[in-house]
N, C-alpha and C positions, 0 to 999 in steps of 0.2 A: 643569513636569510637563505632559505632554500629556493631553488629555481623550479617553479611549477611546470615549466616546459619539459622537465625531465620526468614528470610524473606519468604513470600509465593513464591513458585516457579511459573514460567510462565506455561501456559497450557502444559501438556505433550503430545507430538505427538506420534502417533503409528508408525511413521517412519521418520527418518531423513537421508538424503543422498544428492547426487549431480548428476546432469546430465551433461555428457561431450558433448560439442557442436562441430560442425565441426571446425577443426582448432586446437582443443585441449583445449580451454577454458572450464570452467564449471560454472554452476549456482547451488547454494545450495537451499534446500527446506526442509520443514517440513510438515507432513500430519496429519490431524485431522478428526474426524467424522467417516463416513461410508466408508470403503475401496472400496466398490462396488458402491458407490453413484455417482451422477452427479458431475463432477469436477468443482470447483469454485476456481480460482487462486486469491490469496489475495496479493496485493502489498503494502509493508510497506511504511512508511513516510520517511522523510529526517531529521535526520538519522533514521535508523531502521534495523531490521534483520528478519529472517524467523519466529520467534515466536511472532512477533508484530501483534497479532490478539486479538479480544475481549476476555476477560476472560471466558465468557460463550459460546464462539464460538464453541468449540468441542461438547458441549452438544446440542446446537442448531442444529449443522450440523448433528449429529447422528440422532436426532429426525426427521430430514427432508430428510434423505437419500442423504446427501451432502458429498462429498469428498473434504474437505477444505484444500487447499495447499498454504502455505505461501512461496512465491518465493523471493529469495534474488537477488538484483541487483549486478552487478560487483563490486568487492572490499569490499564486506561485508560478514562476516561469512565464509562459505565454498566456496564462489564464487571467481573466478579469477579476479584480478585487471584488469580493462579495462576502457577506456573512450570513450563514444559515441560522434560522431560529432553533432548529433541532437537527439531529443527525439524519432523520428520515427525509428531510428536504433534499438531500443529495440525490435521492432516487429519481426525482423528476428531471434533474439536470442530466443524470446518467442515461436515462431513457432517450432524452433529446440528443445526447452525444452519440449514442448507438444509432439512432435514426439518421443522424448526419453522416455517419460513415457507411450507412447501408447495411448495418449488422442486424441479423435476425435474432438468433439465440447466441449466448456467449456465457463463458464462465468468469468468475470474479475471484481475485486473490488480493489479500491485503496484509501488509506487515505492520505490526505495532499499532500506531494511530490510524492506519488504514483499515484495521479490523472492523470497527463499528460501521464503516461505510459499506463493507462487504455484506454485513448482516442486514443493513438497511436495504440494499439492492435485492438480496435474497427474499426479504419479506415483501417488498413492494412489487417486484417483477418476477413472480414465480413462473410465468409462462415464457420468460425469456432467459432467465438465469438457469444454466444447466447444473452448475456446481458452485459451491462457495467454500473457499479455503482461507483460514485465518491463521497467520503466523505470529505467535506472540502478541496477540491482539488485546488491547485494553477492553475490559468489560464495563457494563453499566456501573455508575458510581452513586446513583440516586434511586430511591424507590424500593419496591419489594424485590426487584431483581438485582439489586446492587451486589457486586462481587466483593468477597472479603478482601481486606488489605488496606494499606494506607491511602489508596485512591478514594476511599470514602470521605476523605477530607476535602476533595476537590469541590463538591457542592458548597462548602462553607466559604470558599474564596471566589466561587463563580460570579456572584454579584459584583465584587470588586473588579475582577478581570473583565467582565462585560462593560462596566463603566469606563475602565481605563484602557480598553482594547486598542483604540487608535493611538493614543499618546504612548502607551507602553510598547506597542509595535514599533513606533518611530524611534523611541529611545534605544530599544534593543538593536534596531538596524544601524543606528549611528555608533553604537558601542562595538558592534561586530565588524563593521567595515574596516576600521584601522588595523584590526588584527589579522585580516586575510593574508597579509604579507607573511605572517608567521604560521599560517594554517598548517603547512607541511610539518613543521616542527611540533606544533600542537597535537597533530594526529599521532605522530610518533610517540609523544609523551603519553598520550591517552592509551595507546596500545600497550605501553609498558606498565601502566598502573591500573588498567582495566581489570575487571574480574577475570580470573584465570579461564573461566568458561568461554569468554568472548575473545581471548587473545589469538587463538588459532585462526578465527575468521577474519579478525582485523589485520592479521599479518599477510593476507592475500594482497599482492600489489594492486590488483584492479579495484579492490575495495577502497583503497586510499584515493585513487583517482576519482571514483564515483562519489565518495563523501565530500571531497573538496569541491567537486562540481556542484553537488547539492548545496553546499554552503554558499558558493558564489551565486548560484541561481536564486536561492532564497533571499539573500541579502539584496540583490539587485531589485527584486520585486518588493522588498520590505518584509519585515517579520510579523506583520499583522496576521498572516495566515496561520502560523503555528499557535498564536495566542487565541485566534478564533476557534481552532480545533479544541483547545482546552476549555473554552467557554461552553461549547456544545457537549463536550464529554461530561461536564459538570451538571448538565441539565437532564431532564427526562428525554430519552431518545426519540419518543414518539411512536413506539411499537413495542410489542412483547416478543422476547426471544421464543416463547412457547408457540408463537404463531408462524414460525418459519418452517416450511415444508419442502424446501429445496435440499438436495443432498449436501450436507455440511460436515466438514472435518476441521478440527483444530490441531495445530502443532504448537507445542510449547516446551521450552527448555526448563528442566527442573532446577537449574541454577540461574534463572533469569533474575537479575537484580533490579530491573527497571519496572517490568510488569510481572507481578508475582504469578507463580504457577497456579495459584488459587483462581485466577481469572479464567484460565483455560479450562480448569476442572469445573468451575461453576457454570460457565457458559455452555460447555458440552453437555452438562446434565440438564440444562433448561431447553435447549433446542431439540425438538423431537427427532429421534433416530440419528442424532449426530454422534460422532466419536472423537476421541482425543488421542493423539499420538504424543507421548511424552519423550522428549529427547534427553537421554541420560547425560548429565554434565553440560547440557546446552545452555548458553546464555541468551541474552536478548536478541542477538543477531544470528542465532542458530538457523533461522529461516532462510538465510542467504546460502546455506549449503544444502538445502533440502529441495532445490528446484526440481531435481529428477523425480523425487518421490511425489511432489505436489503435482507436476504435470502428468505423471503416469496415473495418479488417482483421478485427476480431472477427466482424462480420456476414458477411464473405466466407467465414468458416470454418463458419458456421451455416446449414445448408440451409433453404430456405423451409418445408420440412415440419416444422421445429422451432418455427415461429412459434406462439405461444399461440393457442388456438382463437378467442378474442375478436378478436384482430387479424386472423386469417385471414378471419373472417367479414366484418370491416369492409373488407378489401381486395377481397374478392369482390363485395361490394355496390357498391363504387366503380366496378368495371369494368362493371356492368350499365347 
């Protein structure tokens, strides 16, 4: 058995806490980078937790004047267990979360299962979302905007997942807990058998620490949250991608074996004026090595007059 104490720790936030929403529920979060910087809200994958950010994310954010905030969805980490009826329901919680932190405008980024929630925020909060970045995000699986690929089977099992969500989440939780002692060895094994496109990313030591932290955090809160994600992914999302008018960019690896490239291509074609960056040879976790690209693109969409007053004063003083 490996000793988890020897593992690299995930990036250390300068603050971890939760925001209480109207009605008493709460969302957990972790903050990195520049406390006075432009806020960028990072949505984890399925499963995931508040510290699921690129290993170099804090350093990149600090250098760019970005306040990087990893936001947990319901049922994960600090967040209260709750199930949305559709993906769009996330936007109301996110707006209340932003209000709770005193944020005005902000950018949103999401990896994999966080992608749909990025698009929901962009659709519902166009006056507050400055830019939307989707990294290997799953697309709609039902209706006229369903992306091509095997994920179109998800609506067929959605009714069963919905009915069994609570007991299935409990069963998965109890099945995973005993194997946490072998999680280190399991990660190493996966790294060796993973698609070649993902192996370089998975070999980064900090990635191992982050994913094992995610596993522990998810298991402690139960695994109903990832099952709930699958349920809403298999339903109508509650909005059309054609009605998104926030600057949007998709990044997708052309060797992604989990969410097909067709999802990135299809969504980018539907969202007005969106574009797609194809990562040659990139797998599902290609987004974790694209932090610099993503942050620089976000800043390009964010005019200088949006810089928080404190940073604006600092920049003016530096020019004198």
